[in-house]
N, C-alpha and C positions, 0 to 999 in steps of 0.2 A: 441602495447598494451599500454593502459593508466592505471596508478595507481592513485587511489584517496583515501584519508584518512580522517577519522573523529576522533577527539580527545574528550574524555570524562574524567571526574574527579570523584574520590571517596575517601573517608577516611575509613580506616579500621584498626583494631588491629589484632595482631597475636603473636604467640610465636613459635620460632623454637626450636623444642624439639623432640627427638626420644625416645619414651617410652621404647624401647628395650635396651637403654643405661642407665648407672648410671647417677646420678646427676652431678658427677664430669666430666664424658665424655661429657655430653651435654654442660656444661659450657666451657670445653676446646675447643670444636668444634664451638659452636654457640656464645660464649661470652655473652654479655649483651642481645642478641636477645633471649636467653633462660630464660630471667627474668620470675620468677613465676607469676608476676603480669602483664605480657603482655607488649607490646609496640605498637605504631601505626605509620602509614604513611599517607601522602597525595599523593595518587597514581594518575598518569595520564596514561590513556589507549589510545593508538592510534591503530585504526583498519584500515587496508589497503585492498582494494579490487581492482581487475584488470579486464579489459575487453575493449571492443570497445564501443565508444559512440553510443548511440541509434540515428539513423538518424532523428527521430522526435523530440527528446528533447535535443540532444547533450550531454546527461548524460551517464556515465558508470553505475551509480546508483544514485538514488535520495538520497542526503545526509540527508534530513529531515527524510526520511523513515529509513535510516541506523541508525541515531541517536535514533529514537524511538525504533528500534529493540534492539540496544545495551542497552539502558536504561531499557527496559522491561525485557530482558532476563539475563542481567548481573548486571548493576548498582544497581537496586532496591534490588538485593539479597546480595550485598556486602557492600553498602554504610552505614557507621556508624555501622558496624557489626564486630563481632569477627570471623575471618576467620576459626579459629580452632573449634569454638563451634556453630556458628549460620548459617553456609552456607552448606546446604545439599550436593552440588556437590563437596565440599572439604572434606567431611567425610572420615576418614580413610587415608587421605593423609597428608604428611608434608606440612605445610602452607608456603612453599617457593614461591617466585615470579615466579620461573621456573614452578612449578606445577600449579600455578594460570594461567599462560599463556596457558598451555596445556588445562586446563579445559575451559578457555574462547574460545579457538580455537574450541574445540569439540562442544560447544554450538552454536557458530556463524556459523560453517560449516553446522550444522543441520538446523539452522533458516534462513540463508541468502536466500535460494530459495523462501521464502515467499514474498520477495520484488523485486526479479530480476530473470529473466530466463537465463540471459547470463553472468553476472559478477560472478567472483569467489573470494573466500577469498585468499588473498595473504600473509598477515602477521599480527601479533599481536606484539605490543611493549608496555611494561608496565614499566613506571618509578616509582620505589619505592622511590627514592630520586632524586634530580637533577643530581647526578653523578652515580647512580646505576640503571641500567635498563636491561630488558630481551627482546630479540626478538625471535619470534617463527614463523616458516613457515610451520608447519604441517609435518615436517619430522621426 
């Protein structure tokens, strides 16, 4: 099995805030991330697919096609957006990086067959900061 990854980048704002909680509870749990005026991150997204290389191309997946797919179905919807307000697939969800990873997985799992018959989605990694990141494997 070969694993191949594509990295993309986006900038977005969000607020961590549970509307069922009091202002005090939100500040206690989320700290400055519950700021009423939002805050932002320079995110890096790494998408890994797995499979066997095609005997005709040597590719598990065409990385240019994968990049286009990621940009079309994810990046253009989140880049320079407010994740809480501007992104339909995040509506009704807490805008944590964990929930973002699950949403990205669902989109890519649905769209990946458009560019490959054999490769499968293996993992999503989202760096919120250089030291904070989430990995998701569809489990």
